[in-house]
Residue, then its C-alpha position, 0 to 999 in steps of 0.5 A: x585113276x588107276x594110279x591113285x586107286x592103286x595105291x589104295x591098299x598100301x598098309x597090305x603086303x605087295x602081293x595084297x596091292x599086286x592083287x589089288x591092280x588085277x583085280x581092279x583091271x578084270x573090273x574095269x574090262x566087265x564094266x567097260x562092257x556093262x556101260x555100252x549095254x548100259x546104253x546101247x540095250x536102251x538105244x536098240x529098243x527106242x532109237x531103232x526099234x521105236x517101240x514104245x514106252x510099255x515095250x522099253x519097260x518090258x525089255x528092262x524087266x527081262x534083263x534084271x530079271x536073271x538077278x533076281x533068279x540067279x545072284x542067290x545061286x552064284x552066290x553060292x558056288x563064288x563060295x564054294x569054288x575058286x572065284x578067279x576061275x569063275x570070272x576068267x569063264x564068264x568074262x569068255x562067255x560074255x563076248x557072245x550076247x554083244x556078237x550075237x547083237x551085232x550079228x542080227x544087226x549086220x543081217x537085218x533082223x533085230x528085233x524085240x526078242x532077239x535085244x531080249x533075249x541077249x540082254x538076259x543073258x547078260x545079265x545071267x552071266x553077270x548074276x555069277x560075276x558080281x560075288x565071285x568078284x565082290x568075294x576077292x575085295x576083302x581079301x585084296x583090299x589091304x586092310x582099309x575095307x572102305x578105301x578098297x572099295x571107294x576106289x573100285x567104285x571109281x574104277x566101275x563108274x570111271x569104266x562105266x563111263x568110257x563105255x557110255x562114250x563109246x556106244x556114243x560113238x555108234x552115231x556115227x561108225x553105227x551099233x554093229x562096231x561098237x557092239x563087237x568093241x563091248x565085246x573085246x572089252x569084256x573079254x579082256x578081263x578074261x586074261x586079268x582072271x588067271x592073275x588074281x589072288x587064290x583062295x587062301x587055306x583057311x579061308x577055304x577050310x571055313x567055307x568048305x564047312x559052312x552050310x552048303x544051302x543058297x539062302x544062308x546069306x540071306x538069314x544072316x542078312x535078316x537076323x542082323x542090322x544089314x536087314x534096315x540097309x536091305x530094304x532101302x536098297x531094296x527101294x532103290x531098285x524099285x525107284x532108282x533103276x527104272x527111272x535110270x534105264x528107262x526113264x532117261x532114255x524116254x526122256x531123251x527121245x519123247x521130251x527132247x527129241x534127241x539120239x543115241x549120242x543125247x542118251x550117251x550124255x545123259x546116262x554117262x554124267x551119272x557114273x562120273x558124278x560117282x566117280x566125283x563124288x568117291x574121290x572127294x570120300x577117299x580124299x576124306x579118308x571115308x566116312x564114320x557115320x555110313x549109316x546116316x550119309x547112307x539114308x541122307x544121300x538116298x534123300x538128296x538123289x531122291x530129290x534130284x528125280x524131283x527136280x528132273x521132273x519138272x520140266x527142266x532145259x535138257x542141260x539142267x538136266x543133265x546137270x541134275x543127273x551129274x549131282x543124282x551121280x555125286x549123291x550115288x557115290x555116298x549110298x555106293x560106298x557105304x552100303x557096299x562097305x558096311x556089307x564088306x565088313x560084316x559079311x562073315x568068311x564062311x558064307x562071304x559071297x552068299x551075303x555080298x550077292x544079298x547087295x547085290x540082290x537088294x539093287x535088282x531084285x525090285x528091277x524087273x518091277x521098277x523098269x516094268x511099271x516105269x515104263x507103263x508110268x511113261x506111257x500114262x503121265x509121260x516121263x517128266x511126272x513119273x521121274x518126279x513120282x519114283x522120287x518122291x516114292x523114294x523119299x518117302x522109303x527113306x523116311x519110314x525105314x529112319x523112323x522105323x530102324x537104326x540104320x542112321x546110327x550104323x558107322 
């Protein structure tokens, strides 16, 4: 994976290629830890604590709330400070939440507040890490932004898949060793961060002269054609995030009677599908009609949720989730590329943080709604309702805006 991705910026100078390699190393470190987190946090709630669907949704809401509150601040910080220094500090601090959880389990003091506190702490760090990392991508892209974005997507979701596989080992090794390994994975990124390229003098001058308020990125997006993309990405946070983080773990426990290894498997096939789809995009040289591909892939993903809620055998749900990941590769790469290509350098991190904010802004509402919908309708029906809601939003935005004509 890394060899293929490392060749992406070949059109740029050797320094850009070297910077892109360290960029991927930092990204892999963070998202391997994130992959462990994606499995262990819901499993600690639904498996070890045997919490209700309402509490499952509430914890996931709390885990996404810091993104909503702090992403714009994180973008402003990334525009003003050296991104590699910010990332180095955040990787070091990110060791604390999984170690805190491991100690709580070892001492028999695990509880809903303890899991929620660790989840929120990791999200606070992520709200500053994502804009800092994204602001560096165009600098190491080597002249082909979409190929660099796609390569990073492959690295990101490949690392998440590895992290999820590591989390599945908790079935045999127990949760504390897996959480300690998560802390080690994210710590390795602190070694890669100092080797990332510094901000160029011209870029630093433009950013220093730009307005310093945190809302500059929001104003830019709302005045541009990116606002339609932002609405769709917001819909992803509202419908897809809760489906993935809340409904799928509940589906495994309450419908199929599975354990942490089954949760790990079901959550891991989504990034596997995303990797496969991204490799296809890489091989075909990207996508020219990005807007049309974005809305088509979101509609396909919504249909996957509807199908997954139809009472299929577990193996078929796994296959449907993989198909969801294939569609995800298109909407993730196209939305990121559209933002990267249109973001002005003066407030690049703040504009890029809006894309991440779109994914997470509705996350707390979507997670809470998913938990209560699962309690009253069951996880399968709740999945189908989420899919229908996303399909309706895609149809409305496509008819009302020019998003399908964006390139």
